[in-house]
C-alpha positions as CSV (number, residue, x, y, z in Angstrom):
1,X,-10.7,7.6,0.8
2,X,-11.1,10.8,2.8
3,X,-13.5,11.2,5.9
4,X,-15.0,14.3,4.1
5,X,-18.5,12.8,3.8
6,X,-18.7,11.8,7.5
7,X,-18.0,15.4,8.8
8,X,-22.0,16.3,8.8
9,X,-22.5,13.1,11.2
10,X,-19.2,13.6,13.2
11,X,-20.5,17.2,13.6
12,X,-24.1,16.2,14.6
13,X,-23.0,13.8,17.2
14,X,-20.4,16.0,18.8
15,X,-23.2,18.6,19.5
16,X,-26.0,16.3,20.4
17,X,-23.3,14.4,22.9
18,X,-22.3,17.8,24.2
19,X,-26.0,19.0,24.7
20,X,-26.6,15.5,26.7
21,X,-23.5,15.9,28.9
22,X,-23.9,19.3,30.0
23,X,-27.4,18.7,31.3
24,X,-25.5,17.2,34.3
25,X,-23.3,19.4,35.8
26,X,-23.1,18.3,39.2
27,X,-21.0,16.7,41.1
28,X,-18.6,18.6,39.1
29,X,-15.4,16.4,38.9
30,X,-17.7,13.6,37.8
31,X,-19.3,15.5,34.7
32,X,-16.0,16.9,33.7
33,X,-14.9,13.4,33.6
34,X,-17.7,12.1,31.4
35,X,-17.1,15.0,29.2
36,X,-13.7,14.6,29.0
37,X,-13.7,11.0,27.8
38,X,-16.8,11.6,25.5
39,X,-16.1,14.9,23.8
40,X,-13.4,16.2,21.4
41,X,-12.1,13.5,19.6
42,X,-12.6,10.0,18.2
43,X,-13.9,8.9,14.8
44,X,-17.5,8.5,15.7
45,X,-17.9,5.4,13.6
46,X,-20.6,3.9,15.2
47,X,-22.9,6.9,15.5
48,X,-22.3,7.8,12.1
49,X,-23.4,4.3,11.2
50,X,-26.5,4.7,13.6
51,X,-27.0,8.0,11.2
52,X,-26.5,6.3,7.6
53,X,-28.6,3.2,9.0
54,X,-31.5,5.8,9.5
55,X,-30.8,7.5,6.2
56,X,-30.9,4.5,3.9
57,X,-34.1,3.6,5.5
58,X,-35.4,7.3,5.0
59,X,-35.7,8.2,8.4
60,X,-35.7,11.6,9.7
61,X,-31.9,12.0,11.6
62,X,-33.9,13.4,14.7
63,X,-35.3,10.1,14.8
64,X,-31.6,8.6,15.2
65,X,-30.2,11.1,17.8
66,X,-30.8,9.4,21.3
67,X,-29.4,6.0,19.7
68,X,-26.5,7.5,18.4
69,X,-25.8,9.2,21.7
70,X,-26.3,6.1,23.5
71,X,-24.2,4.0,21.1
72,X,-21.5,6.5,22.1
73,X,-21.8,6.8,25.8
74,X,-21.4,3.1,25.9
75,X,-18.2,3.4,23.7
76,X,-16.9,6.0,25.7
77,X,-17.6,4.2,29.1
78,X,-15.7,1.0,27.4
79,X,-12.9,2.9,26.7
80,X,-12.6,4.2,30.0
81,X,-12.3,1.1,31.5
82,X,-10.2,-0.8,29.1
83,X,-7.8,2.0,29.5
84,X,-7.4,1.1,33.3
85,X,-4.6,-0.4,34.8
86,X,-6.3,-3.6,35.7
87,X,-7.2,-3.8,32.2
88,X,-5.1,-2.5,29.5
89,X,-3.0,0.0,31.5
90,X,-2.8,2.5,28.5
91,X,-1.9,5.9,29.2
92,X,-3.0,7.4,25.9
93,X,-6.5,7.6,24.3
94,X,-7.4,10.1,21.4
95,X,-3.9,11.7,21.7
96,X,-4.2,12.7,25.4
97,X,-3.9,11.3,28.5
98,X,-6.6,8.6,29.4
99,X,-9.3,9.3,31.7
100,X,-7.7,7.7,34.7
101,X,-4.3,9.6,34.1
102,X,-6.1,12.8,34.2
103,X,-8.6,12.1,36.8
104,X,-7.7,9.2,38.8
105,X,-8.8,5.6,39.2
106,X,-11.9,5.9,40.8
107,X,-13.3,8.7,39.3
108,X,-12.6,7.3,35.9
109,X,-14.5,4.3,37.3
110,X,-17.2,5.9,38.1
111,X,-17.6,8.0,34.9
112,X,-17.6,4.9,33.0
113,X,-20.4,3.6,35.0
114,X,-22.2,6.8,34.6
115,X,-22.1,6.8,31.1
116,X,-23.1,3.3,30.9
117,X,-26.3,4.3,32.5
118,X,-26.9,7.6,31.0
119,X,-26.9,5.9,27.7
120,X,-30.0,3.7,28.5
121,X,-31.7,6.6,30.1
122,X,-31.1,8.5,27.1
123,X,-33.3,6.0,25.2
124,X,-35.9,5.7,27.7
125,X,-36.6,9.3,27.6
126,X,-36.6,9.7,23.9
127,X,-40.6,10.7,23.7
128,X,-40.3,11.2,19.8
129,X,-39.8,7.0,19.6
130,X,-42.8,5.1,20.2
131,X,-42.6,2.8,23.6
132,X,-41.9,-0.4,21.6
133,X,-38.8,1.1,19.4
134,X,-37.2,2.4,22.8
135,X,-38.0,-1.0,24.6
136,X,-36.3,-3.1,21.4
137,X,-33.2,-0.3,21.2
138,X,-32.7,-0.8,25.0
139,X,-32.9,-4.7,24.9
140,X,-30.7,-4.7,21.9
141,X,-28.1,-2.1,23.2
142,X,-27.9,-3.9,26.3
143,X,-27.3,-7.3,24.8
144,X,-24.6,-5.9,22.6
145,X,-23.1,-4.3,25.7
146,X,-23.4,-7.0,28.1
147,X,-22.2,-10.7,28.9
148,X,-22.9,-11.7,25.5
149,X,-21.5,-8.8,23.9
150,X,-18.8,-6.3,24.3
151,X,-18.2,-7.3,28.1
152,X,-17.9,-10.9,27.4
153,X,-15.4,-10.3,24.6
154,X,-13.4,-8.6,26.6
155,X,-13.2,-11.1,29.1
156,X,-12.1,-13.5,26.7
157,X,-9.5,-11.0,25.2
158,X,-8.2,-10.9,28.8
159,X,-8.1,-14.5,29.5
160,X,-6.4,-15.2,25.9
161,X,-3.2,-13.2,26.9
162,X,-0.5,-15.1,26.3
163,X,-2.3,-17.9,24.5
164,X,-2.3,-18.7,21.1
165,X,-5.8,-18.4,19.8
166,X,-6.9,-20.2,16.6
167,X,-8.6,-18.2,13.9
168,X,-12.2,-19.2,15.0
169,X,-11.7,-18.3,18.7
170,X,-10.1,-15.1,17.7
171,X,-12.7,-14.1,15.3
172,X,-15.8,-15.3,17.8
173,X,-14.1,-13.1,20.4
174,X,-13.8,-10.1,18.5
175,X,-17.5,-10.4,17.1
176,X,-18.4,-9.9,21.0
177,X,-15.9,-7.7,21.6
178,X,-16.0,-4.9,18.9
179,X,-18.6,-6.5,16.3
180,X,-21.8,-6.2,18.4
181,X,-21.6,-2.7,18.7
182,X,-21.0,-2.1,15.3
183,X,-23.7,-4.5,14.5
184,X,-26.3,-2.9,16.9
185,X,-25.3,0.3,15.3
186,X,-26.0,-0.9,11.5
187,X,-29.3,-2.4,12.7
188,X,-30.7,0.3,14.8
189,X,-32.6,1.9,12.1
190,X,-34.8,-0.8,11.6
191,X,-35.4,-1.2,15.2
192,X,-36.3,2.8,15.1
193,X,-38.7,2.1,12.6
194,X,-40.6,-0.7,13.3
195,X,-42.5,-0.7,9.9
196,X,-38.9,-2.1,8.2
197,X,-38.1,-4.7,11.2
198,X,-37.7,-7.3,8.0
199,X,-34.7,-5.2,7.3
200,X,-33.1,-5.9,10.8
201,X,-31.6,-9.1,10.0
202,X,-29.9,-8.3,6.7
203,X,-28.3,-4.9,8.6
204,X,-27.0,-7.0,11.4
205,X,-25.3,-9.6,9.2
206,X,-23.7,-6.7,7.2
207,X,-23.1,-4.6,10.4
208,X,-21.3,-8.1,12.2
209,X,-19.0,-8.5,9.0
210,X,-18.0,-4.6,9.1
211,X,-17.3,-5.0,12.5
212,X,-14.9,-7.8,11.7
213,X,-13.1,-6.1,9.2
214,X,-12.9,-2.8,11.4
215,X,-10.9,-5.3,13.9
216,X,-8.5,-6.7,11.4
217,X,-7.7,-3.2,10.2
218,X,-7.2,-2.2,13.7
219,X,-4.7,-5.0,14.2
220,X,-2.7,-4.1,11.2
221,X,-2.8,-0.3,12.3
222,X,-1.0,-1.5,15.8
223,X,1.5,-2.9,13.9
224,X,2.1,-0.6,10.8
225,X,0.9,3.0,12.2
226,X,2.6,5.3,14.8
227,X,1.7,6.5,18.1
228,X,1.3,10.0,16.9
229,X,-1.2,9.0,14.3
230,X,-3.5,6.6,16.1
231,X,-3.5,8.7,19.1
232,X,-2.9,5.8,21.3
233,X,0.1,3.3,22.1
234,X,1.1,1.6,18.9
235,X,2.1,-2.1,19.4
236,X,0.2,-2.2,22.9
237,X,-1.8,-5.4,21.6
238,X,1.9,-7.1,20.9
239,X,3.4,-5.6,24.4
240,X,0.5,-7.3,26.4
241,X,1.2,-10.8,24.1
242,X,-2.6,-10.6,22.9
243,X,-3.5,-12.9,19.8
244,X,-4.1,-10.7,16.9
245,X,-5.0,-11.1,13.3
246,X,-1.4,-10.2,12.3
247,X,0.2,-12.3,15.1
248,X,-1.7,-15.3,13.9
249,X,-1.8,-14.6,10.2
250,X,1.2,-12.4,9.4
251,X,0.8,-9.1,7.9
252,X,0.3,-10.1,4.3
253,X,-2.2,-12.9,5.2
254,X,-4.3,-10.2,7.4
255,X,-4.2,-7.8,4.7
256,X,-5.7,-10.4,2.5
257,X,-8.2,-11.4,5.1
258,X,-9.6,-7.8,5.6
259,X,-10.0,-7.3,1.8
260,X,-11.9,-10.8,1.6
261,X,-14.1,-9.2,4.5
262,X,-14.6,-5.9,2.5
263,X,-15.7,-7.5,-0.5
264,X,-18.2,-9.8,1.8
265,X,-19.4,-6.5,3.3
266,X,-20.1,-4.7,0.1
267,X,-21.8,-8.2,-1.4
268,X,-24.2,-7.8,1.8
269,X,-25.1,-4.4,1.3
270,X,-25.4,-5.2,-2.4
271,X,-28.0,-7.7,-1.2
272,X,-29.8,-5.9,1.3
273,X,-30.8,-3.1,-1.2
274,X,-29.5,-0.3,1.1
275,X,-26.7,0.6,-1.0
276,X,-26.4,4.0,-0.4
277,X,-23.7,6.4,-1.5
278,X,-23.0,7.3,2.4
279,X,-22.7,3.4,3.6
280,X,-20.6,2.4,1.0
281,X,-18.3,5.4,1.7
282,X,-18.0,4.3,5.1
283,X,-17.2,0.9,4.2
284,X,-14.1,2.4,2.2
285,X,-13.4,4.7,5.0
286,X,-13.3,2.0,7.4
287,X,-11.3,-0.6,5.2
288,X,-8.6,2.5,4.3
289,X,-8.5,4.2,7.5
290,X,-4.9,5.0,8.9
291,X,-6.1,5.6,12.7
């Protein structure tokens, strides 16, 4: 599965992110670090999922721009902080030195802080959306990002190092660390259009399983791909003695688990009656990606 179908959405979010970040140019070292972390790389799968969710519900993509920007800003901040020496201590991200290597630890931390704040500012200021939609999106994104989402999952990941987590604990940890933001992205179209809020539950269920499949594939690639292909250090999870789906199940069983999850994702998409060509293509791409 090639990523050609993703190109229009990747190009769109790159332009929108650049416009948003270029609106703030002082202090320059901070704005440079923010742009370095967010622009010129990445698969943009979360932003693409925001657009595809909106597209499936018949919305204009302009209505989804602020949400797509916000989710990428949150993702960018999380990558900066994850790579820090006190966290995963990764020197490479998206094929280039991590932000703290390029700008120093202090400026990297502040850039991450600023990106997180800018995500919510972006949603709050989007007057194309009604106040109820903006409030719902801010509430949902803050939940997906914080103690009951990505940050809480990261803490579980850290405390789980050098421990053999069982499948239930590992799944729950990644549902927070990785899945929550993907779940938000999938359900965002229903939040943008309050008239289709009855679709939110189905889209959340779809997104949650898709996020888990994404993580299983990440664990597989961490063992089977190369640093050059991944754009980050290959084998870093094993080096830090983290529990992964591969370390727990073995490579072949992890691949079977991924196939089962993808079958579930496709079934959920069909049940939701939002089985668009682009959403189907995204599911297959996420399962078959090489980095």
